[in-house]
C-alpha positions as CSV (number, residue, x, y, z in Angstrom):
1,M,1.0,-39.7,-43.9
2,T,-2.7,-39.0,-43.8
3,T,-4.4,-37.4,-46.8
4,F,-7.8,-35.8,-46.3
5,A,-10.4,-35.5,-49.0
6,I,-13.5,-33.4,-49.3
7,D,-16.4,-34.3,-51.6
8,N,-19.1,-32.2,-53.1
9,D,-21.4,-32.8,-50.1
10,Y,-18.7,-31.2,-47.9
11,T,-17.8,-34.4,-46.2
12,V,-14.2,-34.7,-45.0
13,T,-12.6,-38.2,-45.0
14,A,-9.2,-39.2,-43.8
15,Y,-7.2,-41.7,-45.9
16,L,-4.0,-43.4,-44.9
17,A,-1.1,-43.8,-47.3
18,G,-2.0,-46.4,-49.9
19,D,-5.8,-46.0,-49.6
20,A,-7.6,-45.3,-52.9
21,I,-9.1,-41.7,-53.0
22,P,-11.9,-41.0,-55.4
23,E,-10.8,-38.7,-58.2
24,D,-13.7,-36.3,-57.8
25,Q,-12.7,-35.3,-54.3
26,A,-10.4,-32.4,-53.4
27,R,-7.3,-33.6,-51.5
28,F,-5.0,-32.0,-48.9
29,T,-2.4,-33.2,-46.4
30,S,-1.7,-30.0,-44.4
31,E,-3.3,-26.8,-43.2
32,K,-1.4,-24.8,-45.8
33,E,-2.8,-27.0,-48.6
34,L,-6.3,-26.7,-47.2
35,L,-5.9,-22.9,-47.1
36,K,-4.7,-22.9,-50.7
37,L,-7.6,-25.2,-51.7
38,A,-10.2,-23.0,-49.9
39,A,-8.9,-19.8,-51.4
40,N,-11.5,-20.0,-54.2
41,W,-14.4,-21.4,-52.1
42,P,-17.2,-19.1,-50.9
43,T,-17.0,-18.6,-47.2
44,E,-20.4,-20.3,-46.9
45,R,-18.8,-23.5,-47.9
46,L,-16.4,-23.3,-45.0
47,V,-19.3,-22.7,-42.6
48,E,-21.2,-25.7,-44.1
49,I,-18.1,-27.9,-43.7
50,W,-17.7,-26.9,-40.1
51,N,-21.4,-27.3,-39.3
52,G,-21.4,-30.7,-41.0
53,F,-19.3,-32.2,-38.3
54,A,-20.1,-29.9,-35.3
55,G,-21.7,-31.9,-32.6
56,V,-21.2,-35.3,-34.4
57,P,-18.8,-37.9,-32.9
58,P,-15.8,-37.5,-32.6
59,F,-16.5,-33.8,-32.8
60,G,-19.1,-33.7,-30.0
61,D,-17.7,-30.6,-28.3
62,L,-17.8,-28.4,-31.4
63,K,-20.6,-25.8,-31.8
64,P,-22.2,-24.8,-35.1
65,V,-21.4,-21.3,-36.4
66,K,-23.1,-18.8,-38.6
67,K,-19.9,-17.3,-40.0
68,F,-16.2,-17.0,-39.5
69,T,-14.2,-13.9,-39.0
70,D,-12.0,-14.7,-42.0
71,R,-11.0,-17.5,-44.3
72,K,-7.7,-18.2,-42.5
73,T,-9.5,-18.6,-39.1
74,A,-12.0,-20.9,-40.6
75,V,-9.4,-23.1,-42.2
76,A,-7.3,-23.2,-39.0
77,R,-10.3,-24.3,-37.0
78,I,-11.4,-26.9,-39.5
79,W,-7.9,-28.3,-39.7
80,R,-7.6,-28.6,-35.9
81,A,-11.0,-30.3,-35.8
82,I,-10.3,-32.9,-38.6
83,Q,-7.2,-34.1,-36.7
84,A,-9.7,-36.2,-34.7
85,L,-10.4,-38.3,-37.9
86,T,-7.0,-40.0,-37.9
87,P,-5.0,-41.7,-35.1
88,E,-1.7,-40.1,-36.3
89,A,-1.2,-36.4,-36.0
90,A,-1.1,-34.6,-39.3
91,P,1.6,-32.0,-39.8
92,Q,0.7,-28.6,-38.5
93,A,1.5,-25.3,-40.3
94,A,4.4,-23.4,-38.8
95,P,3.1,-21.7,-35.7
96,A,3.2,-17.9,-35.6
97,A,5.7,-16.4,-33.2
98,P,4.1,-16.2,-29.8
99,K,3.2,-12.7,-28.5
100,Q,5.4,-11.5,-25.8
101,A,3.5,-11.3,-22.5
102,K,3.8,-8.1,-20.6
103,A,5.4,-8.4,-17.2
104,A,2.8,-8.2,-14.6
105,K,3.3,-5.8,-11.7
106,H,2.8,-7.7,-8.5
107,A,2.8,-5.8,-5.3
108,T,4.3,-7.5,-2.3
109,P,3.0,-6.3,1.0
110,G,5.6,-4.2,2.9
111,D,8.2,-4.2,0.1
112,T,6.8,-1.7,-2.4
113,A,4.9,0.7,-0.1
114,K,6.8,3.5,1.4
115,P,5.9,4.7,5.0
116,A,3.6,7.7,5.1
117,R,5.4,11.1,5.2
118,E,4.3,13.3,8.1
119,G,1.4,15.5,7.0
120,S,0.8,13.6,3.7
121,K,-2.7,12.4,2.7
122,K,-1.6,8.9,3.3
123,A,-0.7,9.7,6.9
124,I,-3.9,11.6,7.4
125,V,-6.0,8.6,6.1
126,L,-4.0,6.2,8.3
127,E,-4.6,8.4,11.3
128,L,-8.3,8.5,10.7
129,L,-8.5,4.7,10.2
130,R,-6.6,4.0,13.4
131,R,-9.4,5.5,15.5
132,P,-11.5,2.9,17.3
133,E,-14.6,4.1,15.5
134,G,-12.7,4.4,12.2
135,A,-13.7,6.9,9.6
136,T,-16.6,7.3,7.2
137,L,-16.1,7.8,3.5
138,Q,-17.3,11.4,3.9
139,E,-14.7,12.1,6.6
140,I,-11.9,10.7,4.5
141,M,-13.1,12.6,1.4
142,A,-13.3,15.9,3.4
143,A,-9.8,15.4,4.8
144,T,-8.1,14.5,1.5
145,Q,-10.3,16.3,-1.1
146,W,-10.6,13.0,-2.9
147,Q,-13.6,11.6,-4.7
148,A,-15.3,8.5,-3.3
149,H,-13.9,6.2,-5.9
150,S,-10.4,7.5,-5.2
151,V,-10.8,6.8,-1.5
152,R,-12.0,3.3,-2.1
153,G,-9.2,2.6,-4.5
154,F,-6.7,3.9,-2.0
155,L,-8.1,1.7,0.8
156,S,-7.9,-1.5,-1.3
157,G,-4.8,-0.7,-3.4
158,A,-2.3,1.4,-1.5
159,L,-3.3,0.1,2.0
160,G,-4.7,-3.3,1.3
161,K,-2.5,-4.6,-1.5
162,K,0.7,-2.6,-1.3
163,M,1.1,-2.1,2.5
164,G,-0.7,-5.4,3.5
165,I,-2.9,-3.5,6.0
166,T,-6.3,-5.1,6.5
167,V,-9.0,-2.5,6.3
168,E,-12.4,-3.6,7.6
169,S,-15.7,-2.1,6.7
170,L,-18.2,-1.5,9.6
171,K,-21.9,-0.6,9.4
172,P,-23.1,0.6,12.8
173,A,-26.7,0.9,13.8
174,E,-26.8,4.5,12.5
175,G,-26.3,3.1,9.0
176,V,-23.3,5.1,8.0
177,R,-20.5,2.8,6.8
178,A,-17.1,3.3,8.4
179,Y,-13.7,2.0,7.7
180,R,-10.9,1.2,10.1
181,I,-7.7,-0.7,10.3
182,K,-8.5,-4.1,11.6
183,P,-7.1,-4.6,15.2
184,Q,-4.4,-7.2,15.4
């Protein structure tokens, strides 16, 4: 088992079983022991310990910090970093229960979108978009009484993602952008 020791200059050293550890150094063998040891330290000491090995081999990818959000975070980060000092992995503290991920809602084209009801706003927009010249944002807004961001969201979400309809954006010579269903 690896024992870590920290001296008054904030230098952390790893000692294997049987190695002599100087008496004036604080010792710990787990993250929990380090947390208990650091309970009485000022937080500046944790910052100095971290910055003492940040950027130094084998800690080349670590960046210096100005402060930590809290003592527990500081100890956890220091503990993970000092694992590079020894070839054998030191015991980790019991991991916290992982957070349950929320189920993502994935739309599958054609499966989740219902066909447009006759006379609905969806049907009106589809009819406008099927014209060869398409429909401008203003025309769709006038026909549905929607705001511009709602029209754009409908075009990309309800039509593009849910129904799997490719809506193309055209900008003719007149300069007024129009949208239409892409011909197959």
